C-alpha positions in Angstrom: -3.4 -10.4 -10.4 -5.1 -10.0 -7.0 -4.9 -6.8 -5.0 -5.3 -6.1 -1.3 -6.4 -2.7 0.1 -5.3 -2.1 3.7 -8.1 -0.7 5.7 -7.7 -1.9 9.3 -6.0 1.1 10.9 -7.7 3.1 13.7 -6.7 6.5 12.3 -5.8 8.0 15.7 -4.2 11.2 14.1 -7.4 11.7 12.1 -9.6 12.0 15.2 -12.3 13.2 15.7 -13.1 12.4 12.0 -12.4 8.7 12.6 -14.4 8.4 15.8 -17.4 7.2 13.9 -16.0 6.7 10.4 -13.3 4.3 9.3 -10.4 6.2 7.8 -10.6 4.7 4.3 -14.2 6.0 4.1 -13.2 9.6 4.5 -13.9 11.5 1.4 -11.8 13.2 -1.2 -13.7 15.1 -3.9 -16.9 13.6 -2.5 -15.7 10.0 -2.9 -14.3 7.7 -0.1 -10.5 7.2 -0.3 -11.0 3.4 -0.7 -13.4 3.9 -3.6 -10.8 5.9 -5.5 -8.5 2.8 -5.3 -11.2 0.4 -6.3 -12.2 2.4 -9.4 -8.6 2.7 -10.5 -8.0 -1.1 -9.9 -11.1 -1.9 -11.9 -9.9 0.3 -14.8 -6.6 -1.6 -14.9 -8.5 -4.9 -15.0 -7.6 -5.9 -11.4 -10.9 -7.1 -10.2 -10.1 -9.7 -7.5 -9.7 -7.5 -4.3 -9.2 -8.4 -0.7 -9.8 -5.8 2.0 -8.8 -6.1 5.7 -10.6 -4.2 8.4 -10.8 -3.8 12.1 -12.1 -0.5 13.5 -15.7 0.1 12.3 -15.1 -2.5 9.7 -18.8 -3.3 9.3 -19.2 0.2 7.8 -16.7 -0.6 5.1 -18.6 -3.8 4.3 -21.9 -2.0 4.3 -20.6 0.6 1.9 -18.6 -1.6 -0.5 -20.6 -4.8 -0.2 -19.3 -7.4 -2.8 -17.9 -4.7 -5.1 -20.1 -5.6 -8.0 -21.2 -2.0 -8.5 -17.6 -1.3 -9.6 -17.3 -4.5 -11.6 -15.0 -6.1 -9.0 -15.2 -9.0 -6.5 -14.4 -8.0 -2.9 -13.6 -10.4 -0.1 -12.9 -9.3 3.4 -10.3 -10.3 6.0 -11.8 -9.4 9.4 -9.3 -8.7 12.2 -11.7 -9.2 15.0 -9.1 -9.2 17.7 -7.9 -5.7 16.7 -5.6 -4.5 13.9 -2.6 -6.7 13.3 -0.4 -4.0 11.8 0.4 -4.1 8.1 2.4 -7.3 7.8 0.3 -9.1 10.3 -2.8 -8.2 8.3 -1.4 -9.3 5.0 -0.3 -12.6 6.5 -3.8 -13.2 7.9 -5.2 -12.5 4.4 -2.7 -14.8 2.5 -5.3 -17.6 2.0 -7.4 -15.1 0.0 -4.4 -13.7 -1.9 -2.4 -16.7 -3.0 -3.6 -18.3 -6.2 -4.2 -22.0 -5.9 -3.1 -22.7 -9.5 -0.3 -20.1 -9.3 1.0 -20.2 -5.7 4.0 -18.0 -6.6 2.0 -15.2 -8.4 2.8 -11.8 -6.9 -0.1 -9.7 -5.6 -0.5 -5.9 -5.2 -1.0 -4.2 -1.8 -2.3 -0.6 -1.5 -2.7 1.5 1.6 -6.3 2.5 2.0 -5.5 5.8 3.5 -3.5 7.4 0.7 -4.8 9.3 -2.2 -3.1 8.9 -5.6 -3.8 9.1 -9.3 -1.5 6.2 -9.9 -2.3 4.2 -13.0 -2.4 0.5 -11.9 -1.8 -0.6 -15.5 1.9 0.4 -15.0 2.9 -2.6 -12.9 6.5 -3.8 -13.7 7.5 -7.4 -13.8 9.0 -8.3 -10.4 12.8 -9.1 -10.8 13.5 -12.7 -10.3 16.0 -11.9 -7.5 13.6 -9.7 -5.6 10.8 -10.6 -3.2 8.9 -7.2 -3.6 8.8 -4.0 -5.5 7.7 -0.8 -3.7 6.7 2.5 -5.3 8.5 5.5 -3.9 7.6 9.2 -3.9 9.5 12.5 -3.4 9.7 13.1 0.4 6.7 15.0 1.7 7.1 17.7 4.4 6.2 15.3 7.1 8.9 12.8 6.1 11.8 14.9 4.7 14.4 12.3 5.7 12.7 9.6 3.5 12.5 5.9 4.0 14.8 4.3 1.4 17.4 5.0 -1.1 17.0 4.6 -4.9 19.2 5.3 -7.8 18.7 8.9 -9.0 18.5 7.8 -12.6 15.5 5.6 -11.8 13.0 8.1 -12.9 11.6 6.5 -16.0 8.0 5.2 -15.7 7.9 1.5 -15.0 11.7 1.3 -14.3 12.7 -0.7 -11.3 16.0 -0.7 -9.4 17.4 -2.1 -6.2 16.3 -0.3 -3.0 18.8 0.4 -0.2 18.3 1.3 3.4 19.0 4.8 4.7 22.5 5.0 6.1 25.0 7.7 7.1 26.1 10.0 4.3 29.5 8.3 4.2 27.9 4.9 3.5 25.3 5.9 1.1 25.6 4.4 -2.4 26.8 7.0 -4.9 24.1 8.6 -7.1 21.3 7.5 -4.8 18.8 9.7 -3.1 16.2 9.2 -0.4 12.5 8.6 -1.2 9.4 7.9 0.8 7.4 4.6 0.6 4.1 5.3 -1.0 2.2 2.5 0.5 1.8 0.7 -2.8 3.8 -2.5 -3.4 4.0 -5.7 -5.3 4.9 -8.8 -3.2 5.8 -12.4 -3.9 3.9 -14.7 -1.4 7.2 -15.9 -0.1 7.9 -12.5 1.3 5.4 -13.4 4.0 5.0 -17.2 3.9 8.0 -17.8 6.2 6.0 -16.0 8.9 2.5 -17.1 8.1 2.5 -20.0 10.6 1.9 -17.5 13.4 -0.2 -14.5 12.7 0.7 -11.7 15.1 0.8 -8.0 15.4 3.6 -7.4 13.0 4.6 -4.1 11.3 5.8 -4.0 7.7 8.7 -1.6 7.9 11.3 -3.9 9.6 10.5 -6.6 7.0 11.1 -4.2 4.1 14.3 -3.0 5.6 15.5 -6.6 6.1 14.6 -7.4 2.5 16.5 -4.3 1.3 19.5 -5.3 3.4 19.5 -8.6 1.6 19.3 -6.9 -1.8 15.9 -8.5 -2.5 13.8 -5.3 -2.7 13.3 -3.3 -5.9 11.7 0.1 -6.2 9.9 2.3 -8.8 9.3 6.0 -8.7 5.6 6.9 -8.5 4.8 9.8 -10.8 1.8 12.0 -10.3 -0.4 13.0 -7.4 0.1 11.3 -4.0 -0.9 12.2 -0.5 -0.7 10.3 2.7 -3.9 11.4 4.3 -2.6 11.2 7.8 -4.2 14.3 9.4 -7.4 16.3 9.1 -5.2 19.2 7.8 -3.9 17.1 5.0 -7.4 15.9 4.1 -8.6 19.5 4.0 -5.7 20.6 1.8 -6.3 17.7 -0.6 -9.9 18.5 -1.0 -9.0 22.1 -2.0 -6.9 20.9 -4.9 -8.9 17.8 -6.1 -12.1 18.9 -7.8 -15.4 17.2 -7.2 
């Protein structure tokens, strides 16, 4: 399985920390956020990694190089015209992600600006009737409403279930509750290939919601530590609880 780490964001809310440092290179427990992901992917045997970048991307390449020091192979998708948003960046990187001998093989995508102790060996099989599986977490203080609905009983590790869009209380499926998208997902190439003829600035959220509306999106609860490192305050708090 191949994996992509998203690292092209400008990190406006993290300024001034990101004025001269790309967000994925900000450190937790003395180690850059993106390196935490690479180490965990390597431990799970996922060694073919693609990283996209835009803002100060050369610093990411200088630090990670070809990935050999972690036992992985890293290739880069350079967004020289500026960040393409999440879906646009993935579409641009598809030639590096799609297996020539297995063109329908799913690939993993991980946000480079989250911290998690997620075990990448726990990857469920993607249901045949779904185009993607997203990992969901309990709603953090900065997103109490959540992003999607998932069956409350879907709490067993590695258990997937259909994901639904947030709706009014009257229209919510019974026994479902709201969760937040963790930024970790498994995609079939066809989730993106219908759009791949025209790479553009394209956010991921609307595509996920459309897929959920079509009942083609599954979800799994992410157990353990997870933080969206979106502000300097969250980074500081995280460094207080994660030992070096």
